[in-house]
N, C-alpha and C positions, 0 to 999 in steps of 0.2 A: 106025371106032372115034374118036370125034373127038380129035387129040389135046390137043385147048383144054378140059379141063374146067371150069372155073370164070372168070369176073375180076371183080376188084372194082379200080374203079380207084383212085386212091389221087393226094389232089397234097400233098404232103410241103409243112411250110411248110418256109419259108430257116432254118439251123439253122450259124450262125454257125465257124467255124474252132474244131476244142478238141487243145489239147497234149499232146503226152506226149515225156518232157523221159529223155534216157540218159544216166544218172552216173557216172561208171568213169573209165580209166586211158588206156593207149597201146592195150590190145586196144580198147575202145572207139573212140578215137583212129580203127581203122584204118577204118572206116568203116560196120559194120552197121545204124545209127541211116539213112544216106542209103540202104539196101535195102527200110529197112521203110517209109520214108517214100514211095520209088518207088510199091514194091508200094498202098499207103493210096489215092492218087495213081491207079494205074492202075486199078482197084479203084472209084471214086470216093465214096470214105471225106474225109469233112473233115476227122479226127485228119491233124495235124501231127508230124513227128517230131524232137526237136533233139537234136543233140547235145553233151553237158554234160562232157569228157572234160580230166581234169588227166594226164597224162604223169608216168608214176612215183608217183602216189597209189595207198596204202592206204585202208584200214580202221586199222589206227595206226603202220605205218611211212610218213610223210609223207603223218599223217592230208590227207585228203581236204575233211574239216572243218574245216582250219584255212586256206581256200584263201579267195582272191574271188570263185569261180565257184559255190562252194559258196551263197553269201551270196546269188549272181545267180539261183542254183535254187529259194530258196527265196521269193526279193522278188517268182519271177515268177507262184505260185500256179495252176501246172497242173497241168488235170485226172491227171493219170499223171504217176509218177517212176518209171524202171527203173533197182534199181542194182546195178552188176554191179562190183563191190570186192573187194580180198581176194588178189586173184596174185601182187599187189608185199609182203604180208604173209611170204609164204613163207619169204623169207632173217631174218626176225625172229628171234631168237635164241631167243623164249620159249614160238614160237607154237606149240612140237605139246606141250609143257605143262602141265597141268590149272588155272594159274596162270596164263600165256599166253594156253589157251582162253577163260578167265571173263574175260579185261580185250577181249579183240578181240569178244568176243558182245557185252558193255558198249556198248563203241563202236559197235560193230554197231543193235546196238539203239537207241544214240542217233542216228543219223542214221533210220533207221526211223521214231520217235517224231516227228522234226524234221519231215521232210520230210510227214509223214502229217497234221502237224497246221498246217505251211502249206499244205501244196497237197493233193491230194486224194486217189488211192487208189497205195501203194505196190506195186511187181509186183519181186519179189527174180532175179536169174538165179545157176544153179548157173558155178561157175568151171571153167576148160575146161584140158585137160589142155596141157600141151608134148612135141612131140618132141625139139626135142635144145636142152640148158640144161650139156649139159657132162657131168662125173662125177656132176650134180646128179638127174641129169632125175628117178629114182626116185623123192628127197628130195622134191624137189619135188612131182611127180604126186601122191603122199601128203599130205603135204600139204594140198594141192586139195581131197582125198575128204574129209581129218579137216574143214577150214573147208565143204565142202558139206554135213556132216550137221550143224555150228552152222546153217547157215542154214536147216534142214528144219525144227530145235527155233527156229526164228526165228519162221517160216514158219506154225510149227502154231500157237505162241502169239500171235500176235495176226492171224492167220485171212487168212494170203498166199498168192498162188499164185507158183509159180515158173517159169522160163523156161530148160527144159532147152538151153544153149547149149554144154553141155557133150557133150552127141550128138549135137547138131545140127555140129558142127566135126567131131567126133570126133579121131582123131590120125591120121590121112591126112597123111601130111607134102606134098600137092597139099595142101594149104589154107595151108599155111602161107608165113612168109618165107621163103625155103633158107637166106639168112642166121642166123640166130638160132632158127627154129622155135620162139619165141616168142611170133610175132604174130602174124594170122592175114591172109593177104594177100588178095588183092581174089574168090578164089572162097570163100575160108574165110568171108569175110565175109558174102557176099550168101546162102552158108548159116544163117551167124546169124540175119541176117535176117530171112529166109523165117520161121524157129522165130519171132522177137519176132511175124515179121508174124501166123501161125497160132492161135499163144498168145492175141494179142487178139481177132480173132474169136471162138473159142470160147468166151475166160471175161468177155468184154463184150460188150454194146451198141454197136456202132460206127454212130455216124450218117452216111446216108446226102445228099451235095447234094441242091439242089432239084431235083427233077424229079416228070413222072408214075412212078408204077409200077404193072408189072401184078401182079396176085397169081395163081400159078398149081400146078399139082402138078404141071405138067408140060412140062418148054420147057427148049431147048435152051438153053447159055448161062447156066443160070442164074444168081441171084447173092444170097448173103445177105446178110439189113438186119435194121437193129430190129424188125422186125415177123417175131416168133417164130411157126417153123410153117411160113411162106409164103418159098416161093422167088419171087423178081422179077427181073423181065425190063424193060428200058428199051424206054417208048414214045414216050415223047415228046423 
């Protein structure tokens, strides 16, 4: 039986690079956007991933919206913005009561609306747990879970997708810097980067660089493309 069942040669016209801007705090700073970008490049996508973190920033506490980086992201008008903020808000004294949650949600929705208006699609990220924050680890992780429920509600309201960074990095201490148990190390960042890459592959049409591609039903080293239903293999 022939391995090649049918062949369609397609010339994909040149598509300029499109941008994914990653907004966050020091958890983003530690590098998951770089791993996502490397995967995009390695697999032939024209999407470029950029890191726009502000160490210590939160939604309410040291608000990201008050920084110059926030204005820079708005001015770029990129096609996608990933929002991973809130980890630094757990120390905010009122975040666990209803008034605090309402304010946090209001400020988070402000960010979503601003990025949506100035840029393209906003993608949310679940806040990750910590493996060591001293005596407050239980409170910190309970707060992350509380805020992730709010993120779910916001995603439903605005019909947004969510990258599950929490599950991707898990609670394995080897995924965090041993000095603090808070920040992803290179392995943790890599796992988060893979989660972001797989999310974009699943939910968004990623454009491939200018190549000839062959559509096949059965080919080794198949590669997804913007042609739904066809697996694609580079032939030129």
